[in-house]
Steps between C-alpha positions, in 0.01 A plus 500: 500500500714721290343755284684592177432849382722478187242313283277809415808683387614212277137488351512873441836469313388211291194702397707790398728286297214353314361845430832637378534187264154547357573874451828419303329228314236741370772736378666226291196322362552395133233535218229243531553200259380568150574878523799680370671812629442802284776543231785726558495817297814687379505864435591563143781732595688233685778408248274357228667258249576670167273408217669314212594716204265468206642355191525743202254396222522804276448446129517732205316466167644558154298555178760397228491533114353208304213475741680360811394597844697350799524539865844473674651571849539878561861421603594405143606745241339528153686569185323573175693390192313429169809372326530187282767231510573130519434363859661209671191274403611542146251735327496855389252689726410839615607560865205705634616561872732358747461489882771461763472391861710651792804303585406192680829470676624801699830624354461292180395726211475197270231319703201668347227323300359614166183482279509579140169551304547426133272431189559312186274602237603237236507179701364274231190287528620211719530620853628160627778502257583856586523414869710189434745710296520756779569222747785361297650847466493558880650163569785562259578855638481408867644138447194355667463128409167424347264301727728567800469859605244635254130456568191625322142567626177603340348822631217746427600861475214743437285228334785399263692174490830528647808278559751550781858402461700451831872460490818533700868510435796538730460863523146590388142390560209606279129446434389619146130522424403485122138612441344452153248759384340578155763777447815323608672330791566689823801406714523567859860405606578493863874434584737536780827378650485135622557601860268386775407854615416612144313178408291518821411860431390440137300201598315705740406769249466331150162342549333834614670667195394268225150470644459870471586509125226612260556510121284684249708460174481815274387467148788694371872515558651733766770728371837377620813689594797417285 
């Protein structure tokens, strides 16, 4: 009978192979089901993403003659006037102050928007008729067909009934707000070139400006420059 001495060696080799497999399996064991690996942390000095630039929201406040207080973007320029004259809405008013925006199109020095603050101390007793006449005057000057490019809205400015006239022509676009008080009609005339950049810029600022308006009409006239 032959005796085979190789079997014990083979058994030992198989045992070692199993042990090594178990060892490597233990080194590569994944997390048990239902558990997550701890989150990776990144040092803050490892190329962090830049924070988005904050939008400028600066405003300035102006206390004007005839009891008007108004806030406007601090990038706009204020011009005090106090002169009288016939305006494009057809009446003789006192131009209290004007405001000018920066150019809305780089390199185009005619792309700014404006706001004029006026007061008419002798508007008559019929505010609706006054506004209708102003609308007709604007339509004639800017050749804006009635009922096509001119629209009116009712607003409340500082507790006073107000009408807004929106219009546009080939070259200009405007929003005029007429506010009736016990001492006259105040007119806040926003206007600018009818260019997309200028129109968008004005639309983004006009609401905040007119909502800031406060009117405390004086009991006496303010001395005008002549």
